[in-house]
C-alpha positions as CSV (number, residue, x, y, z in Angstrom):
1,M,-3.7,2.5,11.3
2,D,-1.7,6.1,11.3
3,I,1.5,7.1,9.2
4,V,3.6,5.8,12.0
5,S,2.1,2.4,13.0
6,L,1.9,1.9,8.7
7,R,5.7,2.9,8.8
8,E,6.4,0.9,11.7
9,Y,4.9,-2.7,10.2
10,C,7.1,-1.9,6.6
11,L,9.8,-1.3,8.2
12,Q,9.9,-5.1,10.2
13,L,9.4,-6.7,7.0
14,P,13.0,-8.5,6.2
15,E,14.8,-6.3,3.0
16,V,12.8,-3.3,3.4
17,E,13.8,0.5,3.5
18,E,12.0,3.3,3.2
19,S,12.6,6.6,1.0
20,L,11.7,10.0,-0.3
21,P,12.6,9.6,-3.7
22,F,9.0,11.6,-5.0
23,G,10.0,14.6,-2.4
24,P,8.9,15.1,0.7
25,D,5.2,13.8,0.3
26,T,5.4,10.8,-0.9
27,L,7.0,7.9,1.5
28,V,8.1,5.0,-0.4
29,F,9.1,1.5,1.0
30,K,10.6,-1.2,-1.1
31,V,11.9,-4.8,-0.7
32,L,15.2,-5.8,-2.7
33,G,14.9,-2.6,-4.5
34,K,11.4,-2.6,-5.9
35,V,8.3,-0.5,-4.6
36,F,5.7,-2.4,-2.5
37,L,3.7,0.3,-0.6
38,L,3.9,4.0,-1.1
39,A,2.3,6.3,1.2
40,S,1.0,10.1,1.0
41,L,2.2,12.1,4.3
42,D,-0.1,15.0,3.4
43,A,-3.4,13.1,3.0
44,H,-6.7,12.7,5.3
45,P,-7.3,10.3,6.6
46,L,-4.1,8.4,6.0
47,Q,-3.7,6.5,2.3
48,F,-1.3,4.2,0.6
49,N,-0.8,2.3,-2.4
50,V,0.0,-1.3,-2.7
51,K,0.1,-4.0,-5.3
52,C,-2.5,-6.2,-5.5
53,N,-3.5,-9.9,-7.9
54,P,-5.8,-7.9,-10.7
55,D,-8.5,-10.2,-10.3
56,L,-8.3,-9.5,-6.4
57,A,-8.3,-5.6,-7.4
58,I,-11.5,-5.1,-9.4
59,E,-13.4,-7.8,-6.1
60,L,-12.0,-5.5,-3.1
61,R,-13.1,-2.3,-5.6
62,E,-16.4,-3.4,-5.8
63,N,-16.7,-4.8,-2.3
64,Y,-15.2,-0.9,-0.7
65,P,-16.0,1.1,-3.5
66,D,-14.9,4.0,-1.0
67,T,-12.1,2.9,0.1
68,V,-10.2,0.7,-2.2
69,L,-9.9,2.5,-5.3
70,P,-7.6,2.0,-8.5
71,G,-4.4,3.0,-7.3
72,Y,-3.4,6.3,-8.1
73,H,-0.9,7.4,-10.5
74,M,-0.4,4.2,-10.5
75,N,-0.8,0.9,-12.9
76,K,-5.4,0.6,-12.2
77,K,-4.6,-3.4,-13.1
78,H,-2.0,-4.1,-10.4
79,W,-2.5,-1.2,-8.0
80,N,-4.9,0.0,-5.2
81,T,-4.9,3.1,-3.5
82,V,-6.6,2.0,0.2
83,I,-7.8,4.5,2.5
84,V,-7.8,4.4,6.0
85,D,-11.6,5.7,6.8
86,G,-11.9,2.9,9.8
87,V,-13.9,0.5,6.9
88,L,-11.3,-1.9,7.1
89,S,-9.5,-3.5,9.9
90,N,-5.8,-3.5,11.3
91,R,-6.0,-6.7,10.2
92,E,-7.3,-6.2,6.9
93,L,-5.1,-3.6,6.0
94,I,-1.8,-5.4,7.2
95,T,-3.2,-8.1,5.0
96,H,-3.2,-5.8,2.0
97,I,0.6,-4.7,3.2
98,D,1.6,-8.2,3.1
99,N,0.1,-9.1,-0.1
100,S,1.8,-6.5,-1.8
101,Y,5.2,-7.4,-0.7
102,R,4.7,-11.0,-1.3
103,L,3.9,-10.2,-4.8
104,V,7.0,-8.1,-5.5
105,R,9.3,-9.5,-3.1
106,G,9.0,-13.2,-5.9
107,K,9.8,-11.4,-8.7
108,K,13.2,-10.9,-7.8
């Protein structure tokens, strides 16, 4: 997955909008006005922050300590930073995106 395919995937989800509210280096995706994914446009490899169930977040960080990290500049209990380094498959990356989308969308 690269930034183009990440963007295309997020934008095909219902009621999603993108913006650059934190400057030109961070792409933000919102559903119903609430953030569900932030992606660094400068990071190599690609990395993005997604919301996650707290118990699952801990499990993922333990199972993938170099790939799934506590959310950078986010609430560490509820957000993970996922590094697209080839450890997780595209299907697994999409699962992280979908879970975040559902968690955030379900709140409104």
